[in-house]
C-alpha positions as CSV (number, residue, x, y, z in Angstrom):
1,M,0.0,0.0,0.0
2,K,1.3,3.4,-0.9
3,T,1.3,5.9,1.9
4,K,-1.8,8.0,1.9
5,D,-3.0,7.1,-1.6
6,F,-6.6,7.1,-0.3
7,T,-9.1,9.2,1.6
8,I,-11.6,8.1,4.3
9,R,-14.8,10.0,4.6
10,L,-18.4,9.5,5.7
11,E,-20.7,7.6,3.4
12,E,-23.3,9.7,1.6
13,K,-26.7,8.6,0.2
14,K,-25.3,8.9,-3.3
15,D,-22.8,6.2,-2.4
16,Y,-25.3,3.6,-1.2
17,R,-25.6,1.4,-4.3
18,E,-21.9,1.6,-5.1
19,V,-21.0,0.6,-1.5
20,E,-23.5,-2.3,-1.6
21,N,-21.9,-3.6,-4.8
22,L,-18.5,-3.1,-3.2
23,V,-19.5,-5.2,-0.2
24,R,-21.1,-7.8,-2.5
25,E,-17.8,-8.1,-4.4
26,S,-15.8,-8.3,-1.2
27,F,-17.8,-11.1,0.4
28,W,-19.0,-13.1,-2.5
29,N,-18.4,-16.8,-2.0
30,V,-16.2,-16.1,1.1
31,Y,-18.3,-17.4,4.0
32,R,-21.0,-19.1,2.0
33,P,-22.1,-19.5,-1.7
34,G,-23.0,-16.0,-2.7
35,C,-23.2,-13.6,0.3
36,T,-25.7,-11.7,2.5
37,E,-23.5,-8.8,3.6
38,H,-24.6,-6.3,0.9
39,Y,-28.2,-6.8,2.0
40,V,-27.2,-6.5,5.7
41,I,-25.7,-3.1,5.2
42,H,-28.8,-2.0,3.2
43,V,-31.0,-3.0,6.2
44,L,-28.6,-1.6,8.9
45,R,-28.8,1.9,7.5
46,R,-32.5,2.0,8.5
47,D,-31.9,0.4,12.0
48,P,-32.3,2.6,15.1
49,A,-28.9,1.3,16.2
50,F,-27.1,2.7,13.1
51,I,-24.6,5.5,13.7
52,P,-24.4,7.8,10.6
53,E,-21.4,9.6,12.1
54,L,-19.5,6.3,12.1
55,D,-20.4,5.1,8.6
56,F,-17.2,5.3,6.5
57,V,-16.0,4.8,3.0
58,M,-12.5,4.6,1.7
59,E,-11.8,6.3,-1.7
60,Q,-9.0,6.1,-4.1
61,D,-8.7,8.1,-7.4
62,G,-12.4,8.8,-7.2
63,K,-13.4,5.1,-6.7
64,L,-14.8,3.6,-3.6
65,I,-12.5,0.8,-2.4
66,G,-13.6,0.1,1.2
67,Q,-16.4,0.5,3.7
68,N,-17.0,0.2,7.5
69,M,-19.9,1.0,9.7
70,F,-20.7,0.9,13.4
71,M,-23.9,0.1,15.4
72,K,-24.9,0.7,19.0
73,T,-25.6,-2.4,21.1
74,V,-25.4,-3.5,24.7
75,I,-23.9,-5.9,27.1
76,E,-26.5,-7.2,29.6
77,A,-24.3,-7.4,32.6
78,D,-24.6,-10.1,35.2
79,D,-25.2,-7.5,37.9
80,G,-28.2,-6.1,36.2
81,R,-26.6,-3.2,34.4
82,V,-27.0,-2.5,30.7
83,I,-23.6,-1.4,29.3
84,D,-23.7,0.6,26.0
85,V,-21.1,-0.6,23.5
86,L,-20.5,-0.7,19.8
87,T,-20.4,-3.4,17.2
88,M,-18.9,-3.1,13.8
89,G,-19.0,-4.2,10.2
90,P,-19.2,-5.7,7.8
91,I,-15.9,-4.1,6.8
92,G,-15.1,-4.7,3.2
93,I,-12.3,-3.9,0.8
94,I,-12.5,-4.6,-3.0
95,P,-11.0,-8.0,-3.8
96,E,-8.0,-6.7,-5.8
97,L,-6.8,-4.6,-2.8
98,K,-7.3,-7.2,0.0
99,R,-4.2,-8.1,2.1
100,K,-2.4,-4.9,1.1
101,G,-3.0,-2.9,4.3
102,Y,-6.1,-1.0,3.2
103,G,-8.4,-2.9,5.5
104,K,-6.2,-2.2,8.6
105,A,-5.9,1.5,7.6
106,L,-9.7,1.8,7.4
107,L,-10.2,-0.1,10.6
108,D,-7.7,1.9,12.6
109,D,-9.0,5.2,11.4
110,S,-12.7,4.3,12.1
111,L,-11.8,3.0,15.6
112,E,-10.0,6.3,16.2
113,K,-13.2,8.2,15.2
114,A,-15.3,6.0,17.5
115,T,-12.9,6.7,20.4
116,E,-13.1,10.5,19.8
117,M,-16.9,10.2,20.0
118,G,-16.6,8.8,23.5
119,F,-17.6,5.1,23.0
120,G,-16.0,2.7,25.4
121,A,-15.7,-0.6,23.6
122,V,-16.3,-2.5,20.4
123,L,-17.4,-6.2,20.2
124,F,-18.1,-8.2,17.1
125,E,-17.4,-11.4,15.2
126,G,-14.1,-11.6,13.4
127,N,-10.7,-13.3,12.8
128,I,-8.2,-12.6,15.6
129,D,-5.3,-13.0,13.1
130,F,-6.4,-9.8,11.3
131,Y,-8.1,-7.8,14.1
132,G,-5.6,-8.6,16.7
133,K,-3.2,-6.4,14.9
134,S,-5.5,-3.5,15.7
135,G,-5.7,-4.3,19.4
136,F,-8.6,-6.7,19.5
137,T,-8.6,-9.7,21.8
138,Y,-11.0,-12.5,22.7
139,A,-14.1,-11.2,24.4
140,S,-13.9,-14.1,26.8
141,E,-10.8,-12.4,28.4
142,F,-13.2,-9.6,29.5
143,G,-15.8,-12.1,30.8
144,I,-18.2,-11.2,28.0
145,R,-20.3,-14.0,26.5
146,Y,-21.8,-14.2,23.1
147,H,-25.6,-14.5,23.3
148,N,-27.2,-17.9,22.8
149,L,-23.8,-19.6,22.5
150,P,-23.5,-22.8,24.7
151,E,-20.8,-22.5,27.4
152,D,-18.7,-25.3,25.9
153,A,-18.8,-23.9,22.3
154,D,-15.9,-22.3,20.6
155,S,-16.1,-18.5,21.0
156,S,-12.8,-17.6,19.4
157,F,-14.7,-15.7,16.7
158,F,-16.0,-13.2,19.3
159,L,-13.6,-10.3,19.7
160,C,-13.4,-7.2,21.9
161,K,-11.4,-4.0,22.0
162,E,-11.6,-1.4,24.8
163,L,-11.6,2.1,23.3
164,I,-11.4,3.6,26.8
165,P,-8.9,1.7,28.9
166,G,-10.6,0.0,31.8
167,F,-14.1,0.6,30.4
168,L,-15.1,-3.1,30.9
169,E,-13.4,-3.5,34.2
170,G,-15.7,-5.3,36.6
171,V,-18.2,-6.1,33.8
172,T,-19.3,-9.6,33.0
173,G,-22.3,-10.4,31.0
174,V,-23.9,-11.3,27.6
175,Y,-23.4,-9.3,24.4
176,Q,-26.5,-8.7,22.2
177,T,-26.2,-8.5,18.4
178,P,-28.4,-5.7,16.9
179,Q,-31.5,-7.2,15.2
180,G,-30.6,-5.6,11.9
181,Y,-27.8,-8.2,11.4
182,Y,-30.4,-11.0,11.1
183,V,-31.8,-11.3,7.6
184,D,-33.9,-13.9,5.9
185,D,-32.6,-15.7,2.8
186,P,-35.6,-15.0,0.6
187,D,-35.1,-11.3,1.3
188,V,-31.5,-11.5,0.4
189,E,-32.3,-13.4,-2.8
190,A,-34.9,-10.8,-3.8
191,F,-32.4,-7.9,-3.1
192,D,-29.6,-9.6,-5.0
193,K,-31.6,-9.8,-8.2
194,G,-31.0,-6.0,-8.6
195,F,-27.3,-6.6,-9.1
196,P,-25.3,-8.1,-12.0
197,P,-25.5,-12.0,-12.0
198,K,-22.7,-13.8,-10.2
199,E,-22.1,-17.5,-9.8
200,K,-22.5,-18.9,-6.3
201,L,-19.8,-21.5,-5.5
202,K,-19.4,-23.9,-2.6
203,L,-15.7,-23.5,-1.6
204,P,-13.4,-25.0,1.0
205,G,-13.3,-22.9,4.2
206,Q,-16.8,-21.5,3.9
207,I,-18.6,-21.4,7.3
208,F,-22.2,-21.6,6.0
209,G,-23.7,-24.0,3.5
């Protein structure tokens, strides 16, 4: 990645379709045959938990090459408190620029903006090999559990980063995913028909069938 050969700015309504296509290209056949992420961001923008001030795009030479957004959510603490936190994503980079440092640059910049706004922590599902480089660790280390996940299940996908040091000190409890992340396959299929046809492939390493 060239130094500063991009800009990061807030997403605008005129960007919506281009961003949805960017995310579709970024996630197509990665976690499942086809993808749902482009529809998820379409839905999330209308969700009450959506934070427009933390909805970013990365631009290079007039072309959008990356995207990240944040949502408000909560930890239902074991002591009865409700702790306001953030969740994030999907964060997407166009396929030809993946693994070149752009994703980390976008992530770090957007985390900095979230910190400046006074948010205390970010929790979400991701790969520690990538997100660990930006200060994320396993949420279990903070005593935070993923909702509806059995106690003996693998939770290594569930990550956390304190934006305010010590924000989660003394907090244990259950993280709740915003409802906007749950979408139905028929709705995804209907939405996807508005985009250029792409072949769905079942590939090794996909999480969902």
